[in-house]
Structure formats: C-alpha cells, structure tokens
N, C-alpha and C positions, 0 to 999 in steps of 0.2 A: 504494499500500501503506500502512499506518497509521504514520501519521508522516514518511512518506518520507524515510527516510535516507538518507543521500547515498554513492552511488555502486552498483554492482549487483551486484556478486560474495559482497558479502559478505549482500546479501539472503537468500542461503538459509538464512542462519544465525539471522534474526531472528525470535523465537518469535511476534511479533503479524503475520506475515507467514501469510497464509491461502493450505493448503495443499488438493489435492484430486488423491490419491493415482492413483483412477482416471484422472485428467486426465493427469496424467504418463504413465502406459501409454498415453495417446491421442495425446500428443506423441511420445513415441516409437514410435510406430507414423508418423506422419506424417514424420517425418525416417530412419525407414527406405523406406518407398516415395517419399524424395524423389532418394535415392538419392546427399544429401549426405555428405562425407566428415567425418569431428568429430575435432578435438585439442583433449580437454578444459583442455591444459593444469594437469593434478592439481596439481602441485610447487607452481605460483602460491599455491594456496589451503593447500597442505600448508606453505609458506614463512611465508603469511599469520599462520597461528595461531602458530607457532613465535619470529617475531620479537618478537610482543606476549606472550608469556608468560615468566611471573616464572623458569621452570624453566631451567636451564643449554643453551646451544645445541648443536646436533651436534657431537659430537668434533669431526670433518671443517671445520668451520668457522673451525681454525687455520690452516686453508690461504687462505681468502679476506682480503686485505692488512687490517692492522687499520683505515686511513684508510676501508677499503670502508663495512668494518660499521659505523665511526663515520659516513659519510654517512648509510648505509640508516635508523640509528637517529635519526638530525637531523630525518628527514622527517615532517610530521605525519603522523599516526596510524601511525606503525611503532614509535612508544614503548611501553616495558611495561606494559600496562594487563590485567588478569587477565579483568575483564568482556566486554572484546574479544576477548582471546584466545576465550574459551569459545565469543563467537557464530562464530568463525571454526572452532574446532572442528567444533561443528554444522557449519556449510559443505558443510567439506569433506568430512563424514559423510553430510550429502545429496547434493552433487553424486556422490562416488563410487556412490551408491546409484543415481543417474540412469545415470549409466556404466555400471551393471551390465544395466540395461534396454534400453541400446544396443547392447551387446555382446550378450544373449540374442537379438536382433530381427537379427543380421548387421549390423550399423552398421559399416561401413571407420572404426576408430580411431586414430591414430597421434600418438605421442607429440610432446610439445612440453613446454616448461621456462620459455620468456618471459622469459629471462636478459636484463639482468644484475641482476632483483628476486630475488636468493637470497643464502642462507644457506651454499650449498655453491658449488662452481667448477663452472664447465664439464665435463660428464663425468660427474661423480658425479650431478649435478641431474639430469640423462637417466636415469641407472641409478636414479634415487629415483623416477623417473619411472615404469618399467618396474617397479619393485615395485610401484606403485601400484597399475597395471592390472593385475598379477596378485592381489593381492587385492580388483580388482573384479569376477576371473572369468576373465580370458586366463591362458592356459598361461605356463609361463616362455618354452617355444617361439615360443609364435605372440607376444609380449613379443617378443624377439629379434628377428623375423621384421621383425616390422612398424618395429623400428627401421631394418633394415638393406635387406633387400629388397624390404618394403614400400614404407617410403618412399620410394624408389629410383624402383620403379614408378609410384606415385604424381604422383611431378615427373618422370615420365620421361627418367629419368635410365638411358641404357641401359648407363653401364661401370661402374657402382658396383652395392656392396649384396651380393654375391656372390663367392664366392670362386669364379673362375675365372678360366681363360688371357686375356689381354687386359684384364681386368677392374684398376681402381686398386688398389693394392698399400696401401690403406690399415685398419689391423688393431687390434685392442685384444685382448691375450694377458693371460686371468686365471687363475688355479689353481682347481682345483675343474670341475665341470660346470654353468655356472648354466642350461644347457639342462633340467633335471634341476629344480635349487633355485639360486634368485636370492638370495644372503646379504646382509645388512643394506648390506654394502658390499664392493665387490668388490676381490681381493687381484691389483694391477695388477703383472703382473710384464714388460711391456711394450710398448710401441706402436711402430705401424708405421706410417711415413707415406711414402708414395711408395717403399715398398721400403725406408728408409732404417730404422734399428730404433734407438729412445731409452728408456735406464732413467728409472722414474721419478725416482731420485735427482738424476740429470740434468734433468731435467726442473723440479724442485722449486726448485735452485738459478736457472735461468735466469728461470722465474717471479718468483723472489723480486726477482731484479736486474732485473727488468723494474717490479716493483710499486713500487720504493723511487722510480721517477721517472714514478708513473701519473701526477703532476698535469700532464704534457704531451700524456695522452689528450683527446680531446672530452669526453668524461666526466667523468674528474676535474678538467679546469676550470669545468665546470659546476658 
C-alpha cells in the first residue's frame, strides 16, 4: 500500500489505502463459506484511538494502576497524537463496518479484548467489546450469548457458560436488564466465583493492594 506504513491494524484508517467496497463483500462471502470463527477484538481498535487522543480517558481508567497507564503511555506509538488518533478513529469505524458484513452473513463472531492492551480493566473491557458488537448489529441477547454459552461451545467446554445444575457457578450480577439494553458501563452488584460471592468494594481493595506490588509480576518486570 502507498508508503508502506508500519503495522497492519491501523492500515484500515489510512486515507491513502485503496479500497473497493464490493471487494469487501466478496471477502466477507468467502469467510462465511469457509466456516471460520472470527474474533475481531474491536476493543483493541477502540483502545488504540483513545490512548492517542488528547481528550480525557474514559472514567473507568481510574481503575487501572497509574503505573500501568504510565507504561502504556511510554510505549512507542501510544503517546498523544491527534493525527494518529484520527487514523485509528477511521480504522475502528471501518473494521466495525466489516464486522457488520460478517454478522449479516451469519459468520460466528466471538468477543475478545487482547488484554493487557487496554485503558479499561479486564471485565469492563469485555463489556465494551460486547457494546461494540451490538453497534455492529448484534442484539444485546446475542452479544451476551456469544460471551458465555457461545464461547464455551466453541471452546468445547461443557461445564460453563449456562445457568444449569452442575455447571461452574461463575456469574456477574448487574442491575437492570442487559438483555434489553447494554448501558455504557455495567452497575455490578456482585461477582460469584465457584459459588462464592464477592462484592465490588472488596474486590477493589484487593486489586489496589495487588497493584501496589505489580513490579513483581512478569509484565511489571518487563
């Protein structure tokens, strides 16, 4: 492509990159016929545009340890850059349009976030991924299913992903009805792991204590 810019994800956002909308439909048709399962990790594109944008980060970013954010900002290409942010804005828009083509053709699409590349903590990043899939044309119910029963089925895990006797008792309880409307951020009432109930306040305290010694972790050492 013109200029051979580095990387490949952001190529979706380069204005000089030649595009043929009819060709995109042809590629989507081929993917549908192939039986492939797609995980577009839309959250990564969302992160890539926000980390470069001079606007304030999402409010939930305060849940990321400051040193994690400093590490992300120190990496090449992650500094504030309005021009690069605009490229990634277009890249996200275009990859979501292509994801919509896949959904229209019935291609199985599973959610993914590509952590730790994020300015939202795990869990919230998955929620954001589901919201982006809904914007691509999934219903909220379908998005919740692909993140639970659908993912378990594709990974051939027969003991999770559903509310049934004998299944793993791992749940996130939120207020409201996400099957009808997925809000910008979930109001988490409790988390259940192996049948044990955890409240957000307690998890927050434990995570803050963990973050205080993150240098001992392999990622922190790196």
